[in-house]
C-alpha positions in Angstrom: -15.4 -14.0 3.2 -13.9 -11.6 5.7 -10.4 -10.3 5.3 -8.4 -11.5 8.3 -5.2 -11.3 10.1 -4.0 -14.4 11.9 -5.2 -13.7 15.4 -2.7 -16.2 16.9 0.1 -13.8 16.3 -1.4 -11.4 18.7 -1.5 -13.9 21.5 2.1 -15.0 21.5 3.6 -14.3 24.9 6.9 -15.9 24.9 8.3 -14.5 21.7 11.3 -12.5 22.6 12.9 -9.7 20.8 12.5 -6.0 20.1 13.7 -4.1 17.2 13.3 -0.4 16.4 12.6 0.9 12.9 15.6 0.9 10.6 16.4 4.2 9.1 16.4 4.6 5.3 20.1 5.3 5.3 21.6 2.4 7.2 20.1 -1.1 7.9 22.1 -1.6 11.0 20.9 1.7 12.6 17.7 1.7 14.7 15.3 4.5 15.3 12.3 4.4 17.7 8.9 5.5 16.4 8.7 8.9 18.1 5.0 8.7 19.3 4.8 5.1 20.5 4.6 6.0 24.1 4.6 2.6 25.7 7.6 1.3 23.8 9.5 4.5 24.1 9.2 4.6 27.9 10.3 1.0 28.0 13.4 1.9 26.0 14.2 5.0 27.9 17.5 3.7 29.1 20.8 2.9 27.3 20.8 -0.8 28.4 17.5 -1.6 26.9 18.4 0.3 23.7 21.6 -1.7 23.4 19.7 -4.9 24.0 17.2 -4.0 21.2 20.0 -3.1 18.8 21.8 -6.5 19.4 18.6 -8.4 18.8 17.8 -6.5 15.6 21.4 -7.0 14.3 21.3 -10.7 15.2 18.0 -11.4 13.5 19.0 -9.3 10.5 22.0 -11.7 10.2 19.8 -14.7 10.7 21.5 -15.8 13.9 19.7 -18.6 15.7 21.2 -17.7 19.1 21.9 -14.1 20.1 24.2 -13.5 23.1 23.0 -10.8 25.6 25.6 -11.3 28.3 27.2 -8.0 27.7 24.1 -5.9 28.2 23.1 -7.0 31.8 19.4 -6.5 31.1 17.7 -7.2 34.5 14.1 -7.5 35.6 12.5 -8.1 39.0 10.9 -11.4 38.0 9.9 -13.6 35.1 6.4 -12.0 34.8 8.0 -8.6 34.3 10.1 -10.1 31.5 7.1 -11.6 29.8 5.1 -8.4 29.9 8.0 -6.3 28.6 9.0 -8.7 25.9 5.4 -9.2 24.7 5.1 -5.5 24.2 8.4 -5.3 22.4 7.5 -8.3 20.3 4.3 -6.6 19.1 6.4 -3.7 18.0 8.7 -6.0 16.1 5.9 -7.6 14.2 3.9 -4.5 13.4 6.6 -1.9 12.9 9.7 -3.5 11.4 8.7 -5.1 8.1 12.3 -5.6 7.1 12.5 -8.5 9.6 9.9 -10.5 7.6 11.9 -13.7 7.5 11.8 -14.2 11.3 9.4 -17.1 12.0 6.9 -15.5 14.4 5.2 -18.8 15.0 8.2 -20.6 16.4 9.0 -20.7 20.1 11.8 -18.4 21.0 13.5 -19.1 24.3 15.7 -17.2 26.8 18.5 -18.1 29.0 18.9 -16.1 32.1 20.6 -16.0 35.5 19.9 -14.5 38.9 22.1 -11.6 39.9 21.6 -9.7 43.1 18.0 -10.8 43.3 17.3 -9.8 39.7 16.6 -11.9 36.6 19.3 -11.1 33.9 18.8 -12.2 30.3 22.0 -13.9 28.9 20.8 -15.1 25.5 17.9 -15.5 23.1 17.9 -18.8 21.3 15.9 -21.2 19.2 15.2 -18.4 16.6 14.1 -19.8 13.2 13.6 -18.2 9.9 11.2 -18.7 6.9 14.0 -18.5 4.3 17.8 -18.4 4.1 19.7 -15.2 4.7 20.7 -15.0 1.0 17.0 -15.3 0.0 16.0 -12.7 2.6 18.6 -10.2 1.2 17.3 -10.8 -2.3 13.7 -10.3 -1.3 14.6 -7.2 0.7 16.3 -5.7 -2.3 13.1 -6.2 -4.3 11.0 -4.8 -1.4 13.2 -1.7 -1.2 12.9 -1.2 -4.9 9.1 -1.3 -4.8 9.0 0.9 -1.7 11.2 3.4 -3.4 9.0 3.3 -6.5 5.8 4.2 -4.5 7.6 6.9 -2.6 8.8 8.4 -5.9 5.3 8.2 -7.3 4.0 10.7 -4.8 7.2 12.8 -4.3 8.3 15.9 -6.2 4.7 16.7 -7.3 4.0 19.4 -4.8 1.5 17.2 -2.9 0.5 17.8 0.7 0.8 15.0 3.3 -3.0 14.5 3.0 -2.7 14.2 -0.8 0.2 11.7 -0.5 -1.9 9.5 1.8 -4.8 9.5 -0.7 -2.4 8.7 -3.6 -0.7 5.9 -1.8 -4.0 4.4 -0.7 -5.2 4.5 -4.3 -1.9 3.0 -5.6 -2.3 0.1 -3.2 -5.9 -0.6 -4.1 -5.2 -0.3 -7.9 -2.0 -2.3 -8.0 -2.3 -5.0 -5.3 -5.0 -7.5 -4.4 -6.2 -9.4 -1.4 -4.7 -12.9 -1.0 -7.7 -15.2 -1.0 -5.4 -18.1 -0.1 -4.5 -16.4 3.2 -0.7 -17.1 2.8 0.9 -13.6 2.7 1.1 -11.6 5.9 4.2 -9.4 5.6 5.1 -6.3 3.6 8.1 -7.8 1.8 6.2 -10.7 0.3 3.2 -8.4 -0.4 5.3 -6.1 -2.6 6.9 -9.1 -4.3 3.8 -11.0 -5.1 1.5 -8.0 -5.4 -1.0 -9.5 -2.9 -1.5 -10.2 0.7 -4.0 -10.3 3.7 -4.8 -7.3 5.8 -1.6 -7.4 7.9 0.4 -7.2 4.7 -1.5 -4.2 3.4 -1.1 -2.6 6.8 2.6 -3.1 7.3 3.4 -2.1 3.7 1.3 1.1 4.0 3.1 1.9 7.3 6.5 1.4 5.6 5.6 3.9 2.8 4.3 6.4 5.3 7.5 6.0 7.3 9.6 6.8 4.2 7.5 9.8 3.5 7.9 11.2 7.0 4.1 10.9 7.8 3.2 9.6 11.2 1.2 6.4 11.0 0.3 3.5 13.2 -0.9 -0.1 13.0 -4.4 -0.9 14.3 -5.4 -4.4 15.3 -8.9 -5.6 15.9 -8.9 -9.0 17.8 -12.7 -9.2 17.7 -12.9 -9.2 14.0 -9.4 -10.5 13.3 -8.5 -7.5 11.1 -5.8 -4.8 10.9 -5.5 -1.4 9.3 -3.7 2.0 9.8 -4.2 5.3 11.5 -2.4 8.4 10.2 -1.8 11.7 11.9 -2.4 15.0 10.0 -1.7 18.1 12.0 -3.1 17.3 15.4 -5.8 15.0 14.2 -5.9 11.2 13.6 -7.7 9.4 10.8 -8.3 5.7 9.9 -7.1 4.3 6.6 -8.2 0.8 5.7 -6.6 -0.1 2.3 -7.7 -3.8 2.7 -11.4 -3.2 3.0 -11.3 -0.5 0.3 -9.9 -3.1 -2.1 -12.5 -5.4 -3.6 -12.3 -9.2 -3.4 -11.8 -10.6 -6.0 -9.8 -7.7 -7.3 -11.3 -4.9 -9.4 -8.6 -4.1 -12.0 -7.3 -0.6 -11.4 -10.5 0.5 -9.6 -11.5 1.7 -6.1 -15.1 0.4 -6.0 -15.5 1.3 -2.3 -15.6 5.0 -3.2 -12.8 5.6 -0.7 -15.2 4.7 2.1 -12.5 4.0 4.7 -9.9 6.6 3.7 -9.2 9.4 6.2 -12.3 8.5 8.2 -13.5 8.5 11.8 -14.0 6.1 14.7 -17.7 6.2 14.2 -17.5 5.4 10.5 -15.2 2.5 11.2 -17.7 1.1 13.8 -20.6 1.6 11.4 -18.7 -0.2 8.6 -17.9 -3.1 11.0 -21.5 -3.5 12.0 -22.6 -3.5 8.3 -19.8 -5.9 7.3 -19.6 -8.3 10.3 -22.7 -7.7 12.3 -22.8 -8.2 16.1 -20.0 -10.5 17.2 -19.4 -12.6 20.3 -15.8 -12.6 21.7 -14.0 -13.9 24.8 -14.0 -11.7 27.8 -10.3 -10.5 28.2 -10.8 -10.4 32.0 -11.7 -14.1 32.0 -8.4 -16.1 32.1 -10.3 -19.3 31.4 -11.8 -17.9 28.2 -15.3 -19.2 29.0 -17.2 -15.9 29.5 -18.3 -14.4 26.2 -19.1 -10.7 25.5 -21.1 -9.2 22.6 -19.8 -6.4 20.5 -22.7 -4.4 19.2 -20.9 -1.5 17.4 -21.3 1.1 20.2 -17.7 1.2 21.2 -14.3 0.8 19.5 -13.2 -2.8 19.0 -9.5 -2.1 18.1 -6.2 -1.2 19.6 -3.3 0.9 18.3 -0.1 -1.2 18.5 2.1 0.5 21.1 -0.1 3.6 21.7 -3.1 4.4 24.0 -5.9 6.9 23.8 -5.9 7.6 20.0 -9.2 9.2 19.0 -10.2 9.8 15.4 -13.1 12.2 15.6 -12.3 14.8 12.9 -14.9 15.0 10.1 -12.6 17.1 7.9 -12.8 14.6 4.9 -16.2 13.1 5.3 -17.7 15.2 2.5 -14.6 15.3 0.3 -15.5 14.9 -3.4 -13.3 11.8 -4.0 -15.8 9.8 -1.9 -18.0 9.9 -5.1 -15.3 8.2 -7.2 -14.9 4.5 -7.8 -11.4 5.1 -9.3 -7.9 6.1 -8.2 -7.1 9.8 -8.1 -4.9 10.5 -11.2 -2.1 13.0 -10.6 -1.1 15.0 -13.7 1.4 17.8 -13.5 0.9 18.0 -9.8 -2.9 18.4 -10.1 -5.4 15.7 -8.9 -8.2 14.5 -11.2 -11.0 12.1 -10.4 -13.3 10.0 -12.6 -17.0 9.7 -11.6 -19.5 7.3 -13.1 -22.7 9.3 -13.9 -24.8 6.4 -15.1 -26.7 6.0 -18.4 -25.8 8.4 -21.2 -29.3 9.5 -22.1 -28.0 11.7 -24.9 -27.3 8.7 -27.0 -30.4 6.8 -28.1 -29.2 4.4 -30.7 -27.6 2.0 -28.1 -27.0 1.7 -24.4 -24.1 3.8 -23.2 -22.4 4.6 -19.9 -21.2 8.1 -19.1 -18.4 9.3 -16.8 -17.1 12.7 -15.9 -13.5 13.8 -15.4 -13.2 16.4 -12.6 -10.3 18.5 -11.5 -9.7 18.5 -7.8 -9.3 21.9 -6.3 -8.8 23.5 -2.8 -6.5 20.8 -1.4 -8.7 18.2 -3.2 -11.7 19.3 -1.2 -13.7 20.6 -4.1 -14.1 19.6 -7.8 -14.9 21.1 -11.1 -15.9 19.4 -14.4 -13.2 19.0 -17.1 -14.8 16.8 -19.7 -17.1 13.8 -20.1 -16.7 10.4 -21.8 -19.2 7.9 -23.1 -18.7 4.2 -23.5 -20.8 1.4 -25.0 -22.3 -0.3 -21.9 -20.7 -3.4 -20.5 -22.8 -6.4 -21.3 -23.1 -9.9 -19.8 -22.1 -12.4 -22.5 -24.7 -15.0 -21.7 -27.9 -13.0 -21.8 -26.7 -9.7 -23.2 -28.0 -7.8 -20.1 -26.2 -4.6 -19.2 -23.9 -4.2 -16.2 -24.6 -1.2 -14.1 -21.2 0.3 -13.8 -18.3 2.0 -15.7 -15.6 -0.5 -15.4 -12.4 1.4 -15.8 -9.0 2.2 -14.4 -7.8 5.9 -14.2 -4.2 7.2 -14.2 -2.0 9.9 -15.8 1.2 9.6 -17.9 2.7 12.8 -19.3 0.1 15.4 -20.0 -2.7 12.9 -20.6 -5.3 11.2 -18.4 -6.0 7.5 -19.3 -9.1 5.3 -18.8 -10.7 2.5 -20.7 -14.1 2.2 -22.2 -15.7 -1.2 -22.9 -14.2 -1.3 -26.4 -11.0 0.9 -26.3 -8.4 2.7 -24.3 -9.1 6.4 -24.1 -7.0 9.4 -23.1 -7.4 13.2 -22.7 -4.8 15.9 -22.7 -5.0 18.4 -19.9 -2.9 20.9 -21.9 -4.4 20.9 -25.4 -7.7 19.1 -24.6 -7.4 16.5 -27.4 -8.8 13.0 -27.2 -6.9 9.9 -28.4 -8.3 6.4 -28.6 -6.6 3.0 -29.0 -9.0 0.3 -30.2 -8.8 -3.1 -28.7 -7.1 -5.9 -30.6 -9.7 -8.5 -29.6 -13.5 -8.9 -29.2 -13.6 -9.1 -25.4 -14.7 -6.1 -23.3 -12.2 -4.2 -21.2 -12.9 -4.3 -17.5 -10.1 -2.1 -16.1 -6.6 -0.8 -16.8 -3.5 0.5 -15.0 -0.1 1.9 -15.7 2.6 -0.7 -15.1 5.5 1.7 -15.8 8.1 1.7 -18.6 5.4 2.9 -20.9 3.2 -0.2 -20.5 -0.5 0.0 -20.0 -2.1 -3.2 -18.8 -5.8 -3.9 -19.2 -8.0 -6.9 -18.6 -11.0 -8.6 -20.0 -13.5 -11.1 -18.5 -14.3 -14.1 -20.6 -17.4 -15.2 -18.7 -20.3 -13.6 -16.8 -19.5 -11.4 -13.9 -16.9 -8.7 -13.1 -15.6 -11.0 -10.3 -14.7 -13.8 -12.7 -11.0 -14.6 -12.3 -10.6 -16.1 -15.8 -10.2 -12.8 -17.6 -7.2 -12.2 -19.8 -4.6 -9.5 -19.3 -3.3 -7.5 -22.3 -0.6 -4.8 -22.7 -0.2 -1.7 -24.8 3.3 -0.1 -25.1 3.3 3.6 -25.4 5.7 4.8 -28.2 6.5 8.0 -26.3 8.6 6.5 -23.6 12.3 7.4 -24.2 11.3 9.3 -27.4 12.5 12.8 -26.6 12.2 14.2 -30.2 8.9 12.6 -31.1 10.0 10.5 -34.1 8.5 7.3 -32.5 11.9 5.6 -32.0 14.6 5.7 -29.4 18.0 6.8 -30.9 21.2 8.6 -29.9 19.4 12.0 -30.2 17.0 10.9 -27.5 20.0 9.8 -25.3 21.4 13.3 -25.7 18.0 14.7 -24.7 17.9 12.7 -21.5 21.5 13.9 -20.7 20.3 17.5 -21.2 17.3 16.9 -19.0 19.4 15.5 -16.2 21.6 18.6 -16.4 19.0 21.4 -16.7 15.7 19.7 -15.8 13.9 20.3 -19.1 14.1 19.5 -22.8 11.8 21.4 -25.1 8.2 20.1 -24.8 9.1 16.6 -23.8 7.3 15.6 -20.6 9.5 14.2 -17.8 7.4 11.1 -17.5 8.7 9.9 -20.9 12.3 9.8 -19.6 11.4 7.3 -16.9 12.5 4.3 -18.9 13.1 2.2 -15.8 9.5 2.7 -14.5 10.4 3.7 -11.0 8.8 7.2 -11.1 12.2 8.8 -10.9 14.5 10.2 -13.6 18.2 9.6 -12.8 21.4 8.0 -13.9 19.8 4.5 -14.1 17.4 5.7 -16.8 20.4 7.1 -18.7 22.3 3.7 -18.4 19.2 1.8 -19.5 18.5 4.0 -22.5 22.2 3.8 -23.5 21.9 0.0 -23.6 18.8 0.2 -25.7 20.4 2.6 -28.2 23.4 0.3 -28.4 21.3 -2.7 -29.0 22.2 -4.5 -25.8 18.5 -4.8 -24.8 15.5 -5.0 -27.1 13.3 -2.6 -25.3 12.5 -0.9 -22.0 
């Protein structure tokens, strides 16, 4: 089943309202995306900017009617209003995820008057919302927390913008899943429910790029009813499609697409669409009656960049990057990228069937790789007929100085500093089909109880790492560990304790909130992290 955005949202013409992107510092301050040429030229006057700010502020406060009489926004005729507001409405939907609670499917209306031969907007009314203002504020707080967590995950590690884009892409694919019920379309609900359709992935990815200061755009494809992103690195543009790189049903902690649609070209996107959708008939945009049909055959772009024309992605810089050989997220350990590669049957073991994988260090801006170590696992078997699955079903991530993955029968980790291996046997008889790091020292892994990796009836298990909060290595959190965290916050280091183990709140940042949380734990106010 194809992954789709609701095409109807793109055909709304009478929706009124335009809102610029809120800055991270103040919710009531607006800032236009600097490279959205159409919208920027439309807003290149103080009256239109004030109009946009008033609309944003009104919708942020869940007002059903917003007065515009003070702004004297005038157009030559009603058609000019419709054209301008449709463009601004597209910007609202695609580039302002914080306004998720506005009901885009309702019919907004305008009141206007004629002044000196011009049409002047006096109010926007009949605005409806999908939840109350109180609920929206709660959901937005959760959204901002998750957004900050992802930004923290890729910050402070010495990563380039390119590496941050790769890491965020992999975080999305590993931690979120496609909404097969087709109910979640916005970034706020996507972060809360950990799933969504393509528009949710797209808007959420844009929000993270915005916070990271990386130029990105929303791409819409009306022919295939799909959406994804384009990012700008240097002077070049690249496609990033997190949705189609995420398997359906979800692969637990994996990237089974081998990063196919990450930092790729126009031609690769068209090739993928032909392979995935085939040739598609669609209504001729020039036919107002919608009776004439055209055929898309994959020989020309089928998408538009919301608010921007003439974007070409023709750089092959990353087409031969080594991470295209990996079915797993890139793990970042001490600022260095590592990738896991499934190398097939382990022919060195003859007593039973085993799968083998390699851990490689990424070098030269993650454009080359060198072998670090190998790992063998008993092959994954189908329960009903005992046949062997042809894959290494594992997650891949880093905590502290160690790289973690799962074999079919145990969690496995490797130290990048002393090269030691540690294993954690499973506490059940089911095979492990993936793992991920959930924060706060918790490793989640899943099993499948019936045939097939796509079976949704698998069970989730958790393993809690004893190192979290344990600065002195005595496998318990005490007042001495609290002192250790205070010292770390002051000087940035405490002996050999890795900073990851001070992140007791699980937000990939070590700050006063971790100190408060650890203090409560030591005092017995909470049982654990």
